[in-house]
C-alpha positions as CSV (number, residue, x, y, z in Angstrom):
1,M,-9.8,-0.5,0.9
2,L,-6.5,-1.9,-0.4
3,A,-4.3,1.1,0.8
4,D,-5.9,0.9,4.3
5,Q,-4.9,-2.7,4.6
6,Y,-1.4,-1.9,3.5
7,F,-1.2,1.0,5.9
8,L,-2.2,-1.2,8.9
9,I,0.4,-3.9,7.9
10,A,3.2,-1.3,7.3
11,H,2.8,0.4,10.7
12,E,3.4,-0.9,14.2
13,D,0.1,-0.9,16.0
14,R,1.7,0.0,19.4
15,T,3.8,3.0,18.3
16,G,2.3,4.0,14.9
17,R,5.8,4.0,13.4
18,S,6.5,2.6,9.9
19,R,8.0,-0.8,9.9
20,L,10.0,0.2,6.8
21,H,12.0,3.2,5.7
22,P,9.4,5.9,5.3
23,R,10.2,6.2,1.6
24,A,9.4,2.6,1.0
25,T,6.2,2.9,3.0
26,G,5.2,6.0,1.0
27,L,5.8,4.2,-2.3
28,G,3.8,1.2,-1.2
29,L,0.9,3.3,-0.2
30,A,1.1,5.3,-3.5
31,A,1.0,2.1,-5.4
32,A,-2.0,0.9,-3.4
33,L,-3.9,4.1,-4.1
34,L,-3.2,3.7,-7.9
35,A,-4.2,0.0,-7.6
36,E,-7.5,1.0,-6.1
37,L,-8.3,3.0,-9.2
38,L,-7.1,0.2,-11.5
39,L,-9.4,-2.2,-9.6
40,E,-12.3,0.2,-10.1
41,G,-11.7,0.4,-13.8
42,R,-10.6,4.0,-13.8
43,L,-7.0,3.4,-14.9
44,R,-4.9,1.1,-17.0
45,I,-1.1,0.7,-17.1
46,I,0.4,0.1,-20.5
47,E,4.2,-0.1,-21.0
48,G,4.9,2.0,-17.9
49,D,2.3,4.7,-18.5
50,L,-1.0,5.4,-16.8
51,H,-4.0,5.8,-19.0
52,I,-7.4,7.1,-17.7
53,V,-10.2,4.9,-19.1
54,S,-13.0,6.3,-17.0
55,R,-13.5,9.7,-15.5
56,Q,-16.5,8.7,-13.5
57,P,-15.8,9.8,-9.9
58,P,-15.1,6.9,-7.4
59,S,-17.4,6.7,-4.4
60,D,-14.4,7.0,-2.1
61,A,-13.3,10.6,-1.5
62,L,-9.5,9.9,-1.5
63,S,-9.7,7.8,-4.7
64,H,-11.7,10.7,-6.2
65,D,-9.0,13.2,-5.3
66,I,-6.3,11.0,-6.8
67,L,-8.2,10.6,-10.0
68,D,-8.7,14.3,-10.2
69,L,-5.0,14.8,-9.9
70,L,-4.3,12.4,-12.7
71,I,-6.9,14.1,-14.9
72,A,-5.4,17.6,-14.2
73,Q,-1.9,16.5,-15.2
74,P,-2.3,14.7,-18.6
75,Q,1.3,15.5,-19.5
76,H,2.6,13.2,-16.8
77,R,1.8,9.6,-17.4
78,E,4.8,7.6,-16.2
79,V,4.0,5.2,-13.3
80,R,7.4,6.0,-11.7
81,T,6.6,9.7,-11.7
82,W,3.2,9.3,-10.0
83,L,4.6,6.8,-7.5
84,A,7.2,9.4,-6.5
85,F,4.7,12.2,-6.3
86,L,2.0,10.4,-4.5
87,S,4.4,8.8,-2.0
88,Q,5.2,12.2,-0.5
89,D,1.9,12.5,1.5
90,A,0.3,9.1,0.9
91,A,0.8,8.1,4.6
92,I,-1.0,11.2,5.7
93,R,-3.8,10.8,3.2
94,V,-4.5,7.1,4.0
95,G,-4.0,7.8,7.7
96,E,-6.7,10.4,7.6
97,R,-9.0,8.1,5.7
98,L,-8.6,5.4,8.4
99,M,-9.2,8.1,11.0
100,R,-12.5,9.0,9.4
101,L,-13.4,5.3,9.5
102,G,-12.6,5.1,13.2
103,A,-9.7,2.6,12.7
104,V,-7.0,4.9,14.0
105,E,-6.5,8.1,16.0
106,P,-4.1,10.9,15.4
107,V,-1.3,11.2,17.9
108,T,1.0,14.3,17.8
109,R,4.5,13.9,19.1
110,R,6.8,16.9,19.7
111,R,10.3,16.9,18.5
112,M,13.0,19.5,19.3
113,L,12.3,21.6,16.2
114,S,9.0,20.1,14.9
115,T,6.0,18.0,15.6
116,Q,4.9,14.7,14.0
117,T,1.4,13.3,13.7
118,L,1.1,9.5,13.7
119,Y,-2.1,7.6,13.0
120,M,-2.3,4.6,15.3
121,P,-4.9,2.3,16.9
122,N,-5.4,3.4,20.5
123,S,-8.2,1.2,21.6
124,A,-8.2,-2.6,22.1
125,E,-10.7,-2.9,19.2
126,Q,-8.6,-0.8,16.9
127,R,-5.4,-2.7,17.8
128,N,-7.1,-6.1,17.2
129,A,-8.2,-4.9,13.8
130,A,-4.7,-3.7,13.0
131,A,-3.2,-7.0,14.1
132,W,-5.7,-8.9,12.1
133,A,-4.6,-7.3,8.8
134,P,-1.3,-9.2,8.5
135,A,-2.7,-12.3,10.2
136,R,-5.6,-12.5,7.7
137,L,-3.2,-12.2,4.7
138,A,-0.8,-14.8,6.1
139,N,-3.8,-17.2,6.8
140,L,-4.9,-16.9,3.1
141,L,-1.4,-17.7,1.9
142,V,-0.7,-20.5,4.3
143,R,-3.9,-22.3,3.6
144,G,-3.6,-21.8,-0.2
145,M,-7.1,-20.4,-0.3
146,D,-8.6,-18.6,-3.3
147,M,-7.7,-14.9,-2.9
148,N,-9.6,-12.1,-4.5
149,I,-7.8,-9.7,-6.8
150,S,-7.4,-7.0,-4.1
151,D,-5.7,-9.4,-1.7
152,R,-3.4,-10.7,-4.4
153,V,-2.3,-7.1,-5.2
154,L,-1.8,-6.5,-1.5
155,A,0.4,-9.6,-1.3
156,G,2.4,-8.3,-4.3
157,L,2.9,-4.9,-2.7
158,I,3.9,-6.4,0.6
159,A,6.6,-8.4,-1.3
160,A,7.7,-5.5,-3.4
161,T,8.3,-3.2,-0.5
162,G,10.0,-5.6,1.9
163,L,7.1,-6.2,4.3
164,T,7.0,-10.0,3.7
165,R,8.9,-10.8,6.9
166,H,6.3,-8.9,9.0
167,V,3.5,-11.0,7.5
168,L,5.2,-14.3,7.1
169,Y,7.5,-14.1,10.2
170,D,7.9,-17.8,10.9
171,F,9.5,-19.8,8.1
172,E,8.4,-23.2,9.4
173,V,4.8,-22.2,10.1
174,H,4.6,-20.2,6.9
175,R,6.6,-22.4,4.6
176,H,3.7,-23.1,2.3
177,A,2.9,-19.4,2.1
178,F,6.3,-18.7,0.7
179,Q,5.5,-21.1,-2.1
180,T,2.1,-19.7,-2.9
181,L,3.0,-16.0,-2.8
182,P,4.7,-15.9,-6.2
183,D,1.8,-17.8,-7.8
184,A,-0.7,-15.3,-6.3
185,I,1.2,-12.4,-7.8
186,A,1.8,-14.1,-11.2
187,S,-2.0,-14.7,-11.5
188,L,-2.7,-10.9,-11.6
189,P,-3.6,-9.0,-14.8
190,M,-0.6,-7.6,-16.6
191,D,-1.1,-3.9,-15.6
192,L,-1.3,-4.8,-11.9
193,R,1.9,-6.9,-12.2
194,E,3.5,-3.9,-13.9
195,L,2.5,-1.7,-11.0
196,I,4.1,-4.1,-8.5
197,E,7.3,-4.3,-10.6
198,Y,7.6,-0.5,-10.8
199,T,6.9,-0.2,-7.1
200,E,9.7,-2.7,-6.3
201,A,12.1,-0.9,-8.6
202,S,11.2,2.5,-7.1
203,V,11.7,1.3,-3.6
204,G,15.1,-0.1,-4.6
205,S,16.1,3.2,-6.2
206,A,14.9,5.3,-3.3
207,L,16.7,3.2,-0.6
208,T,19.9,3.1,-2.7
209,A,19.9,6.9,-3.1
210,G,19.3,7.2,0.6
211,R,22.4,5.3,1.4
212,R,24.7,7.6,-0.7
């Protein structure tokens, strides 16, 4: 699933910590969850608003939950609003989905006044799978290979949230990938490009507000 791949790229496989500011990671995951519904033909984005085009329940439980939330709140349609709302617990939701798949394990860490649960790969097999997520995407971009629509959306969200340097970390080796990345994003349908643009804007606003 798209959000699962984003999660694995956005978190360090050795520590489970986010590579980005948690707000940026949350927004990227929220966008990926909405993109899953767009790709399944349940949603459209038109001029910044979400429109439900099919109420047929998705096979994935998390996607089903997100669609139910959208159906239950018809008065809220703005993409920005849903990105902000879903970003609050997107990391937990996607982490739990990955846990059910056996891709990560929950690790609880105690702090002075609270506890934090991280979802991280703890076996060699899980770590290899997590490390393969960014390597696979980099390989597609470097080789200029045909990318399916889900991978092109993933590449767009990676760029929009500031994760590019964690996928394309060597400018010389990945030089061609930096050239093909914009083309991959530009080839997406309009509503998916809109989602990426709103995600980038939301990340910028969230990080600017956090520095005040």
